[in-house]
C-alpha positions as CSV (number, residue, x, y, z in Angstrom):
1,X,0.0,0.0,0.0
2,X,1.3,3.5,-0.8
3,X,2.1,5.6,2.2
4,X,-0.5,8.4,2.0
5,X,2.0,10.8,3.6
6,X,4.4,10.7,0.7
7,X,2.6,13.3,-1.3
8,X,1.1,15.2,1.6
9,X,1.2,18.9,0.9
10,X,1.6,18.3,-2.9
11,X,-1.7,16.7,-3.6
12,X,-4.8,18.0,-5.2
13,X,-5.8,20.2,-2.2
14,X,-2.4,21.9,-2.2
15,X,-2.4,22.4,-5.9
16,X,-5.9,23.9,-5.7
17,X,-5.0,26.2,-2.9
18,X,-2.0,27.4,-4.9
19,X,-4.4,28.8,-7.5
20,X,-6.5,30.6,-4.9
21,X,-4.3,33.5,-3.9
22,X,-2.0,34.3,-1.1
23,X,-0.2,36.5,-3.6
24,X,-2.9,39.1,-4.1
25,X,-2.5,42.6,-2.9
26,X,-3.0,42.8,0.9
27,X,-6.1,44.3,2.5
28,X,-5.9,48.0,3.1
29,X,-4.6,48.5,6.7
30,X,-6.9,50.2,9.1
31,X,-5.9,53.5,10.7
32,X,-4.1,53.7,14.0
33,X,-3.6,57.3,15.0
34,X,-2.6,57.2,18.7
35,X,-0.9,54.9,21.2
36,X,-4.1,53.8,22.9
37,X,-5.5,52.5,19.6
38,X,-2.3,50.6,19.0
39,X,-2.4,49.1,22.5
40,X,-6.0,48.1,22.0
41,X,-5.3,46.3,18.7
42,X,-2.2,44.6,20.2
43,X,-4.4,43.3,23.0
44,X,-6.8,42.0,20.4
45,X,-3.8,40.2,18.7
46,X,-2.8,38.8,22.1
47,X,-6.3,37.4,22.7
48,X,-6.4,35.8,19.3
49,X,-3.0,34.1,19.7
50,X,-4.0,32.9,23.1
51,X,-7.4,31.6,21.9
52,X,-6.0,30.0,18.8
53,X,-3.3,28.2,20.9
54,X,-6.0,26.8,23.1
55,X,-7.9,25.5,20.0
56,X,-4.8,23.7,18.7
57,X,-4.1,22.1,22.1
58,X,-7.7,20.9,22.5
59,X,-7.5,19.3,19.0
60,X,-4.1,17.7,19.8
61,X,-5.3,16.3,23.2
62,X,-8.3,14.8,21.4
63,X,-6.2,12.5,19.3
64,X,-5.7,8.8,20.2
65,X,-2.2,7.9,21.6
66,X,-2.1,4.1,22.0
67,X,-2.3,1.0,19.9
68,X,-5.1,-0.4,22.0
69,X,-7.3,2.5,20.8
70,X,-8.2,0.7,17.6
71,X,-5.4,1.9,15.3
72,X,-3.0,-0.1,13.2
73,X,0.8,0.6,13.8
74,X,0.9,2.7,10.6
75,X,-2.2,4.7,11.6
76,X,-0.9,5.2,15.1
77,X,2.4,6.5,13.6
78,X,0.5,9.1,11.5
79,X,-1.7,10.2,14.4
80,X,1.2,10.6,16.7
81,X,2.9,12.7,14.0
82,X,-0.2,14.9,13.6
83,X,-0.4,15.4,17.3
84,X,3.3,16.4,17.5
85,X,2.8,18.8,14.6
86,X,-0.2,20.4,16.1
87,X,1.5,20.7,19.5
88,X,4.5,22.3,17.8
89,X,2.2,24.8,16.0
90,X,0.5,25.6,19.4
91,X,4.0,26.2,20.9
92,X,4.7,28.7,18.2
93,X,1.4,30.4,19.0
94,X,2.8,30.7,22.5
95,X,5.9,32.3,21.0
96,X,3.7,34.7,19.1
97,X,1.8,35.6,22.3
98,X,5.1,36.3,24.0
99,X,6.2,38.5,21.1
100,X,3.0,40.5,21.3
101,X,3.6,41.0,25.0
102,X,7.1,42.3,24.1
103,X,5.7,44.8,21.7
104,X,3.1,45.9,24.3
105,X,5.9,46.3,26.9
106,X,8.1,48.2,24.4
107,X,5.4,50.9,23.9
108,X,4.8,51.2,27.6
109,X,1.7,49.1,28.0
110,X,0.9,46.3,30.5
111,X,0.9,42.7,29.5
112,X,-2.4,41.3,28.3
113,X,-2.9,37.5,28.9
114,X,-6.6,37.3,29.4
115,X,-9.2,36.4,26.8
116,X,-12.9,35.5,26.7
117,X,-13.9,32.0,27.5
118,X,-14.4,29.8,24.5
119,X,-16.4,29.8,22.3
120,X,-15.8,33.5,22.0
121,X,-19.0,35.5,22.4
122,X,-20.7,36.9,19.4
123,X,-19.3,40.2,18.1
124,X,-16.2,40.0,20.4
125,X,-14.1,39.7,17.2
126,X,-14.9,40.6,13.6
127,X,-17.5,38.4,11.9
128,X,-14.9,36.4,10.1
129,X,-13.0,35.4,13.2
130,X,-14.6,32.7,15.4
131,X,-12.9,30.7,18.1
132,X,-14.2,27.4,19.5
133,X,-12.8,24.2,21.0
134,X,-13.4,21.3,18.7
135,X,-11.8,17.9,18.5
136,X,-9.5,16.9,15.6
137,X,-11.2,16.2,12.3
138,X,-11.9,17.7,9.0
139,X,-14.0,20.6,10.4
140,X,-11.3,21.5,12.9
141,X,-8.6,21.4,10.2
142,X,-10.7,23.5,7.8
143,X,-11.3,25.9,10.6
144,X,-7.5,26.1,11.4
145,X,-6.7,26.7,7.8
146,X,-9.3,29.4,7.6
147,X,-7.8,31.2,10.6
148,X,-4.2,30.9,9.2
149,X,-5.0,31.5,5.6
150,X,-2.8,34.0,3.8
151,X,-4.1,37.4,2.8
152,X,-5.8,37.3,-0.6
153,X,-6.6,33.6,-0.5
154,X,-10.3,32.8,-1.2
155,X,-10.9,30.0,1.2
156,X,-14.2,28.9,2.8
157,X,-14.1,28.1,6.5
158,X,-15.6,25.1,8.3
159,X,-19.3,24.9,8.2
160,X,-20.9,25.6,11.5
161,X,-17.8,27.2,12.9
162,X,-16.7,30.0,10.5
163,X,-18.8,32.8,9.2
164,X,-19.1,33.3,5.4
165,X,-16.1,35.0,3.8
166,X,-16.6,38.7,3.1
167,X,-14.5,41.8,2.6
168,X,-13.4,43.5,5.8
169,X,-14.4,47.1,6.1
170,X,-12.1,49.0,8.4
171,X,-13.7,51.8,10.4
172,X,-12.6,55.3,9.8
173,X,-10.5,56.2,12.8
174,X,-8.7,59.4,11.8
175,X,-9.4,62.0,14.5
176,X,-10.9,59.5,16.9
177,X,-9.6,59.5,20.5
178,X,-11.4,56.4,21.7
179,X,-10.0,53.1,20.4
180,X,-12.5,50.7,18.8
181,X,-12.4,47.2,17.4
182,X,-11.5,47.4,13.7
183,X,-12.7,45.0,11.1
184,X,-10.0,42.7,9.8
185,X,-10.3,39.9,7.3
186,X,-7.5,37.7,8.5
187,X,-5.0,37.5,11.3
188,X,-2.4,38.6,8.7
189,X,-4.5,41.7,8.0
190,X,-4.6,42.5,11.7
191,X,-0.8,42.3,12.0
192,X,-0.1,44.2,8.9
193,X,-2.3,47.0,10.2
194,X,-0.4,46.9,13.5
195,X,2.8,47.1,11.6
196,X,1.4,50.1,9.7
197,X,0.3,51.7,12.9
198,X,3.8,51.3,14.5
199,X,5.4,52.9,11.5
200,X,2.8,55.7,11.6
201,X,3.3,56.5,15.3
202,X,7.1,56.2,15.0
203,X,7.0,58.8,12.4
204,X,4.5,60.9,14.4
205,X,6.2,60.7,17.8
206,X,9.8,59.7,16.9
207,X,11.0,56.2,17.7
208,X,12.5,57.3,21.0
209,X,9.1,58.5,22.2
210,X,7.2,55.5,21.0
211,X,9.3,52.8,22.4
212,X,9.4,54.0,26.0
213,X,9.1,50.6,27.8
214,X,12.1,48.9,29.5
215,X,13.6,46.0,27.4
216,X,14.2,44.1,30.6
217,X,10.4,43.8,31.0
218,X,10.3,41.5,28.0
219,X,10.9,37.8,27.4
220,X,13.9,36.7,25.4
221,X,15.6,33.4,24.4
222,X,17.7,33.7,27.5
223,X,14.8,32.4,29.5
224,X,12.5,30.6,27.0
225,X,14.9,29.1,24.5
226,X,13.1,30.4,21.4
227,X,15.8,32.0,19.2
228,X,13.1,34.1,17.5
229,X,12.0,35.6,20.9
230,X,13.6,39.1,20.7
231,X,13.4,42.2,22.8
232,X,11.6,45.0,21.0
233,X,13.4,48.3,21.4
234,X,12.8,50.2,18.1
235,X,10.8,49.9,14.9
236,X,13.2,47.5,13.3
237,X,13.0,45.0,16.2
238,X,9.2,45.4,16.3
239,X,9.1,44.6,12.6
240,X,11.2,41.6,13.2
241,X,8.8,40.3,15.9
242,X,5.8,40.8,13.6
243,X,7.6,39.2,10.7
244,X,8.1,36.1,12.8
245,X,4.4,35.9,13.6
246,X,3.3,36.4,10.0
247,X,5.9,34.0,8.4
248,X,5.3,31.2,10.9
249,X,1.5,31.6,10.6
250,X,0.6,32.3,7.0
251,X,4.0,32.2,5.5
252,X,5.9,34.9,3.6
253,X,3.6,36.3,1.0
254,X,2.7,33.6,-1.4
255,X,4.8,30.9,0.3
256,X,2.7,29.2,2.8
257,X,3.9,25.6,2.4
258,X,6.3,25.7,5.5
259,X,4.0,27.8,7.6
260,X,1.2,26.8,10.0
261,X,-1.3,27.0,7.1
262,X,0.8,24.6,5.1
263,X,1.1,22.2,8.0
264,X,-2.7,21.9,8.3
265,X,-3.0,21.5,4.5
266,X,-0.6,18.5,4.7
267,X,-2.4,16.9,7.7
268,X,-5.8,17.3,6.0
269,X,-4.6,15.7,2.8
270,X,-3.1,12.8,4.6
271,X,-6.2,12.4,6.8
272,X,-8.4,12.3,3.7
273,X,-6.1,9.8,2.1
274,X,-6.1,7.5,5.1
275,X,-9.9,7.7,5.3
276,X,-10.2,6.8,1.7
277,X,-7.9,3.8,2.3
278,X,-9.8,2.7,5.4
279,X,-13.3,4.3,5.9
280,X,-13.3,2.9,9.4
281,X,-10.2,4.9,10.4
282,X,-11.0,7.0,13.5
283,X,-8.0,8.8,15.0
284,X,-10.0,10.7,17.6
285,X,-11.1,9.9,21.1
286,X,-14.9,10.5,21.6
287,X,-14.2,14.0,23.0
288,X,-16.9,16.5,23.5
289,X,-16.4,20.0,24.6
290,X,-18.0,20.5,28.0
291,X,-17.4,22.8,30.9
292,X,-17.4,22.5,34.7
293,X,-19.4,25.7,35.1
294,X,-22.1,27.2,33.0
295,X,-20.9,29.6,30.4
296,X,-21.8,33.2,31.0
297,X,-22.7,33.7,27.3
298,X,-23.7,30.3,25.9
299,X,-26.2,28.1,27.8
300,X,-26.0,25.4,25.2
301,X,-22.5,24.2,26.2
302,X,-22.8,20.8,28.0
303,X,-21.7,20.6,31.6
304,X,-19.4,17.9,33.0
305,X,-21.6,15.6,35.2
306,X,-18.9,13.1,36.3
307,X,-17.4,14.3,39.6
308,X,-13.9,12.9,39.0
309,X,-13.8,14.4,35.5
310,X,-15.0,17.7,36.8
311,X,-12.4,17.8,39.6
312,X,-9.6,16.9,37.2
313,X,-10.8,19.6,34.8
314,X,-10.9,22.1,37.6
315,X,-7.3,21.2,38.5
316,X,-6.3,21.7,34.8
317,X,-8.0,25.1,34.7
318,X,-6.6,26.3,38.0
319,X,-3.1,25.2,36.9
320,X,-3.6,27.0,33.6
321,X,-4.7,30.1,35.6
322,X,-1.6,29.9,37.7
323,X,0.5,29.7,34.6
324,X,-1.0,32.9,33.3
325,X,-0.4,34.6,36.7
326,X,3.3,33.6,36.6
327,X,3.7,34.8,33.0
328,X,1.9,38.0,33.9
329,X,4.3,38.5,36.8
330,X,7.3,37.8,34.5
331,X,6.2,40.4,32.0
332,X,5.2,43.0,34.7
333,X,8.0,42.4,37.1
334,X,9.5,45.1,39.2
335,X,12.5,44.3,41.4
336,X,13.1,40.7,40.3
337,X,16.7,39.6,39.7
338,X,17.7,37.6,36.6
339,X,17.7,34.5,38.8
340,X,14.2,35.2,40.0
341,X,13.0,35.8,36.4
342,X,14.6,32.5,35.4
343,X,12.7,30.8,38.2
344,X,9.4,32.3,36.9
345,X,10.2,31.2,33.4
346,X,11.2,27.6,34.5
347,X,8.0,27.5,36.6
348,X,5.9,28.3,33.5
349,X,7.6,25.6,31.5
350,X,7.2,23.1,34.3
351,X,3.5,23.8,34.6
352,X,3.0,23.4,30.8
353,X,5.0,20.2,30.5
354,X,4.6,18.7,33.9
355,X,1.0,19.6,34.8
356,X,-1.1,20.7,31.9
357,X,0.1,18.1,29.4
358,X,-0.5,15.1,31.6
359,X,-3.8,16.5,32.8
360,X,-5.0,17.2,29.3
361,X,-4.1,13.7,28.2
362,X,-6.0,12.3,31.2
363,X,-9.1,14.3,30.8
364,X,-9.7,13.1,27.3
365,X,-10.0,9.5,28.7
366,X,-12.6,10.5,31.4
367,X,-16.4,10.5,30.9
368,X,-18.4,13.7,30.5
369,X,-21.1,12.2,32.6
370,X,-24.3,10.0,32.4
371,X,-26.1,12.6,30.3
372,X,-23.6,12.0,27.5
373,X,-22.9,8.2,27.4
374,X,-19.8,7.2,25.5
375,X,-18.3,10.7,25.4
376,X,-15.2,11.9,27.0
377,X,-14.3,15.4,28.1
378,X,-11.5,17.7,27.0
379,X,-9.5,20.4,28.7
380,X,-11.9,23.4,28.7
381,X,-9.4,26.2,29.3
382,X,-11.9,28.0,31.5
383,X,-10.8,31.3,32.9
384,X,-12.5,32.4,36.2
385,X,-11.8,36.2,35.8
386,X,-12.4,38.5,32.9
387,X,-9.6,40.9,33.8
388,X,-5.8,40.3,33.8
389,X,-4.8,39.1,37.3
390,X,-1.8,41.3,37.7
391,X,0.1,41.0,41.0
392,X,1.9,44.3,41.2
393,X,4.3,44.0,44.2
394,X,7.2,41.5,44.2
395,X,7.1,40.2,47.8
396,X,3.3,39.8,47.9
397,X,3.1,38.5,44.4
398,X,5.5,35.6,45.1
399,X,3.6,34.8,48.4
400,X,0.4,34.6,46.5
401,X,1.8,32.6,43.7
402,X,3.4,30.0,46.1
403,X,0.2,29.8,48.1
404,X,-1.9,29.2,45.0
405,X,0.4,26.5,43.6
406,X,0.5,24.7,46.9
407,X,-3.3,24.9,47.0
408,X,-3.4,23.3,43.6
409,X,-0.9,20.5,44.7
410,X,-3.1,19.8,47.8
411,X,-6.2,19.7,45.7
412,X,-4.5,17.3,43.3
413,X,-3.7,15.0,46.2
414,X,-7.3,15.2,47.4
415,X,-8.6,14.3,43.9
416,X,-6.2,11.4,43.7
417,X,-7.4,10.1,47.1
418,X,-11.0,9.8,45.8
419,X,-10.3,8.7,42.3
420,X,-9.9,5.2,40.7
421,X,-6.3,3.8,40.8
422,X,-5.6,4.6,37.1
423,X,-6.6,8.3,37.6
424,X,-4.7,8.6,40.9
425,X,-1.5,7.2,39.2
426,X,-1.9,9.7,36.4
427,X,-2.3,12.6,38.9
428,X,0.9,11.7,40.8
429,X,3.4,13.4,38.4
430,X,1.2,16.5,38.2
431,X,1.2,16.8,42.0
432,X,4.9,16.5,42.2
433,X,5.4,19.0,39.5
434,X,3.2,21.5,41.3
435,X,5.1,21.0,44.5
436,X,8.4,21.5,42.7
437,X,7.2,24.8,41.3
438,X,6.0,25.9,44.7
439,X,9.4,24.9,46.2
440,X,11.3,26.8,43.5
441,X,9.3,30.0,44.3
442,X,9.8,29.7,48.0
443,X,13.5,29.4,47.8
444,X,13.7,33.0,46.7
445,X,11.9,34.4,49.7
446,X,15.2,34.7,51.5
447,X,16.4,37.1,48.8
448,X,14.3,39.8,50.4
449,X,14.6,38.5,54.0
450,X,11.3,36.6,54.1
451,X,10.4,33.0,54.8
452,X,7.6,30.9,53.3
453,X,4.8,30.3,55.7
454,X,5.0,26.7,54.5
455,X,8.7,26.3,55.3
456,X,9.7,23.3,57.3
457,X,13.4,23.0,56.5
458,X,16.6,25.0,56.2
459,X,16.2,26.2,52.6
460,X,12.7,27.6,53.2
461,X,10.9,24.9,51.1
462,X,8.1,22.7,52.0
463,X,5.4,20.6,50.5
464,X,1.9,20.5,52.0
465,X,0.8,17.4,50.2
466,X,-0.5,14.7,52.5
467,X,1.4,11.7,51.0
468,X,5.2,11.2,50.6
469,X,5.0,9.2,47.3
470,X,8.2,7.5,46.2
471,X,9.8,8.6,42.9
472,X,9.5,6.0,40.2
473,X,11.4,5.9,36.9
474,X,8.3,5.3,34.7
475,X,6.2,8.1,36.3
476,X,8.8,10.7,37.2
477,X,12.0,10.3,35.3
478,X,11.2,8.8,31.9
479,X,8.8,11.7,31.1
480,X,11.7,14.2,31.6
481,X,13.5,12.8,28.5
482,X,11.9,13.8,25.2
483,X,11.9,11.5,22.2
484,X,14.5,13.7,20.6
485,X,16.8,13.3,23.6
486,X,16.4,9.6,23.4
487,X,17.2,9.5,19.7
488,X,20.3,11.7,20.2
489,X,21.7,9.3,22.8
490,X,20.7,5.9,21.4
491,X,24.2,5.3,20.0
492,X,25.3,5.0,23.7
493,X,22.3,4.0,25.7
494,X,18.5,4.3,25.9
495,X,17.2,7.2,28.0
496,X,13.8,5.4,28.2
497,X,15.3,2.3,29.7
498,X,15.4,2.2,33.6
499,X,18.4,-0.1,33.5
500,X,20.4,2.1,31.1
501,X,19.6,5.3,32.9
502,X,20.4,3.7,36.3
503,X,23.8,2.5,35.0
504,X,24.7,5.9,33.7
505,X,22.9,8.0,36.3
506,X,26.0,9.8,37.7
507,X,27.3,10.7,34.3
508,X,23.9,12.0,33.2
509,X,23.6,14.0,36.4
510,X,27.0,15.6,35.9
511,X,25.9,16.7,32.4
512,X,22.6,18.0,33.6
513,X,24.3,20.0,36.4
514,X,26.7,21.4,33.9
515,X,23.9,22.4,31.6
516,X,25.4,20.6,28.6
517,X,22.5,18.1,28.4
518,X,20.2,18.2,26.5
519,X,22.2,19.7,23.7
520,X,19.5,22.3,22.8
521,X,19.3,23.8,26.3
522,X,19.7,23.1,30.0
523,X,16.9,21.5,32.0
524,X,15.0,23.6,34.5
525,X,16.5,23.4,38.0
526,X,13.3,21.5,39.2
527,X,13.9,18.7,36.7
528,X,17.6,18.4,37.7
529,X,16.6,18.3,41.3
530,X,14.0,15.6,40.6
531,X,16.6,13.4,38.8
532,X,19.0,13.9,41.8
533,X,16.2,12.8,44.2
534,X,15.6,9.7,42.2
535,X,19.2,8.8,42.4
536,X,19.3,9.5,46.2
537,X,16.2,7.3,46.6
538,X,18.1,4.3,45.1
539,X,16.9,4.7,41.5
540,X,13.5,2.9,41.9
541,X,11.8,1.7,38.8
C-alpha cells in the first residue's frame, strides 16, 4: 500500500490552494492614529494568539495515543505525527503571544494575557473570526486553515464554525480618540495593520518617544529558548517580531507551504487519504467540549456531570490560571533579579509540560457524565476572571503565587485520594510538578529577607501534600526525557530504559548539572533536582 503521507502537501488540495491566492494585494490597513488605539489592537492580537493556541491544544489532546485504541501501527504513527505537529504549532502560537507581550511592553503598556472564555462571544471579534474548542477532524482542520489563511486567498471556512467570507471594512478612525475594534479579514491583515500603525506612530512621535518601555520587562531566548524571541526596542525589532508571527502563521507572501497554514494542509490531505484507504479509520477519542461551570454567554454548552472528571478539569483550569499569573508576573515584574526571572520562566515551562500536558491527556479519557454516554471530556481552558490578574508588588506576588500553587498541589492530592487507581496514578506526576514549582518559588523568599509560611526545612521549602510518594522511573524520570533526547543518545544507551539510565545516572547528572545536556538547552532546576532525588532514593523503577 502506498504511504499516503508521501505526497502530503503536494496533492490536489495543495495544488488547488496554490491557485486561490496568497499573492494578491493585501487588504488596506486600518488606521491607528494614537498609542491607545495601538495598545487596543495589540491586545486583540494577544487574545487571538491565546485563543488559537487553546484551540490547537484541544485538538491535539483529542487524538488517540495508544495502539489499544483501535489503530494499526501505521495509523498510530501518523496520528502521533499529527499530534506532534499540532502541538508544535501551538507552541509557536505561545511564542507569538510572547512577542506581542514584548511589543506591548516596548510601547509602555501592560501585558495582556486574558481572553474571553471559548467559544468566544458573538461580536467580540470581527465576523470572520470565530474561536471554538473542537476535536480533531476535517471541520477542525478546515477551521484552522481558515484562521491561518494568507491574505488574498479565497478559502471557505468550516461549516458551522466559521462565518461566510466577506471583505473587511475598516472603520474610519482618523481624528478619533477612543479606540474601537477594527474589522479585519485575516490574522495577517490585523498584524499588517499593527505594523502600519507602529510605523505611523514612530513617524509621528519619533521612535525614542514611541518605544518607551524597558527592554528588561520582555521575554527573550535567555529564559525561554526560542531564538526568535527578541526584545523590542525600536521599529526594526518590532518589525522583526511581527515578521516572525506572520511568516510562521501564514508564510511569507505567497509561500505558505512551510507555515502553519501549510502544516494543516498536509495533515488534512493525509487524513483524507487514510480515510479513503480505510473508511473505518478513526484517530480521535470521543471527545466532547464541555465545561465544569455554565458559560456566561452560551447556555447550550454541555456541563461535565462526572465528579472525578469535573475535579480533574478544575485542576487543569486552576493550573492554567496559575501559569498565566506567573507569566503576567514575568512580564510585569519590578525588582526581580535575573535569577528570579529565570525561576518564573522555569515554573511556567514546568506547569506546561509537567502539569497541563498530563492532565490534558488524562481528561480526554474521562467521561463527560451520564447525560452523554460514551463521550469523554477535553481540557476546557476555562478562565475564572475576565480581567488580567496582575500581581503588582514583588514580595506579595511571590507569596500569592506560592500559596496558589500549593493549594493546587493539595487539591491534586485530594482528587487522587478519591479517584480510581488509574486516575490517581496519572495525577501523581502533576502533584509532584506543582510541588516542585512551589518549592522553586519559596527558595527566593530569603532574597528579600522573608520565609515561606509553609517552610519546614533549612532552605525555606516545604510541601503540603499529604502523602510522601516514592519517585519512580516510569512516572517521574522517563517523562523528563523527550523523544529527541532519546534518539540523540541511542548510540550510547537508551534514556527510556530504567536499567540504562540507572547504570549511567551519575554521568547523566553531571551533564545536567553542567547544563550541557540536553544539547539544545539546559533542564529547569526543578527537573535536575528531581533526577537527583531519584538517584538518592536508590533509582527505583
